[in-house]
C-alpha positions as CSV (number, residue, x, y, z in Angstrom):
1,M,-36.5,6.9,-30.5
2,Y,-38.6,7.1,-33.8
3,E,-35.4,8.4,-36.2
4,T,-33.5,5.8,-34.9
5,G,-36.2,2.8,-35.0
6,M,-35.9,2.2,-31.5
7,V,-40.0,2.8,-31.9
8,N,-42.0,2.1,-34.5
9,K,-43.3,5.3,-36.0
10,S,-47.2,4.3,-35.2
11,S,-46.3,3.6,-31.8
12,E,-46.9,5.9,-28.9
13,I,-44.2,6.4,-26.3
14,I,-45.2,7.4,-22.6
15,L,-43.2,9.4,-20.2
16,L,-44.4,9.9,-17.1
17,S,-43.3,13.3,-15.4
18,K,-44.0,15.0,-12.1
19,A,-46.2,17.1,-13.8
20,G,-47.7,13.8,-15.6
21,R,-48.4,12.0,-18.6
22,L,-46.1,13.2,-21.4
23,V,-47.8,11.3,-24.8
24,I,-45.3,11.6,-27.7
25,K,-46.7,10.3,-31.5
26,Y,-45.4,10.5,-34.6
27,S,-46.9,12.3,-37.7
28,D,-46.3,13.1,-41.0
29,G,-42.6,13.4,-40.0
30,W,-42.9,15.9,-37.1
31,I,-42.8,14.6,-33.4
32,I,-45.7,15.5,-31.4
33,M,-46.1,16.1,-27.6
34,N,-48.8,16.3,-25.3
35,F,-47.1,18.9,-22.4
36,P,-49.7,18.4,-19.1
37,A,-51.0,21.8,-18.1
38,Y,-50.7,23.8,-15.1
39,Q,-52.2,26.1,-13.2
40,L,-50.0,29.4,-12.5
41,E,-50.4,31.7,-9.7
42,Q,-48.9,35.1,-10.6
43,L,-46.8,36.5,-8.1
44,N,-44.8,40.0,-7.3
45,V,-41.7,40.6,-9.6
46,P,-38.8,39.7,-7.3
47,D,-36.9,43.5,-7.0
48,D,-33.8,41.7,-7.2
49,I,-34.3,39.0,-10.2
50,H,-32.2,41.3,-12.7
51,K,-29.3,40.3,-10.8
52,F,-29.7,36.6,-11.8
53,I,-30.9,36.8,-15.2
54,G,-29.9,40.1,-16.5
55,I,-33.7,41.6,-17.5
56,R,-36.8,42.2,-15.0
57,P,-39.8,40.8,-16.5
58,E,-42.5,42.1,-17.1
59,E,-44.8,39.4,-15.3
60,Y,-43.7,36.3,-12.5
61,Y,-45.7,32.9,-12.2
62,R,-45.0,30.5,-9.9
63,T,-46.1,26.6,-10.8
64,A,-46.2,23.5,-9.1
65,H,-42.8,23.1,-10.6
66,G,-40.8,25.8,-9.9
67,W,-41.2,29.7,-11.6
68,S,-41.7,31.1,-14.9
69,F,-41.0,34.5,-16.5
70,V,-43.3,36.7,-19.0
71,F,-41.3,38.9,-21.4
72,P,-42.9,41.3,-24.1
73,E,-42.1,40.0,-27.5
74,K,-40.1,43.6,-28.1
75,M,-37.6,42.0,-26.0
76,K,-37.3,38.9,-27.8
77,K,-34.0,39.3,-29.0
78,R,-32.4,40.3,-25.6
79,V,-34.0,38.0,-24.0
80,R,-32.3,34.9,-26.4
81,S,-28.9,36.4,-25.6
82,L,-29.1,36.0,-22.0
83,Q,-26.5,34.3,-20.1
84,P,-28.2,33.6,-16.5
85,D,-26.2,32.5,-13.3
86,F,-29.0,29.3,-12.2
87,R,-27.2,28.6,-8.8
88,L,-28.1,32.0,-7.7
89,F,-31.9,31.2,-8.5
90,E,-32.1,29.0,-5.4
91,K,-31.8,32.5,-3.2
92,L,-35.2,33.5,-4.9
């Protein structure tokens, strides 16, 4: 919206989400967003999760808005090549 001129680059854009307010600003050619923080609850990694995403994460967390995985840096290349079947996640 800043790039197209819909919003003046000196103005903030405020989006409301389930996680809270997301404030977006333009500064020195960058778009800056303040993503809301939320609590994480660490859970055991589901035994069959590799069937859904093709890899087993080292850590598994649930947030108020869903779930999250943690992979080690050494797996970055493999993680980027994953092609998960998101429809199967409904079974988790």
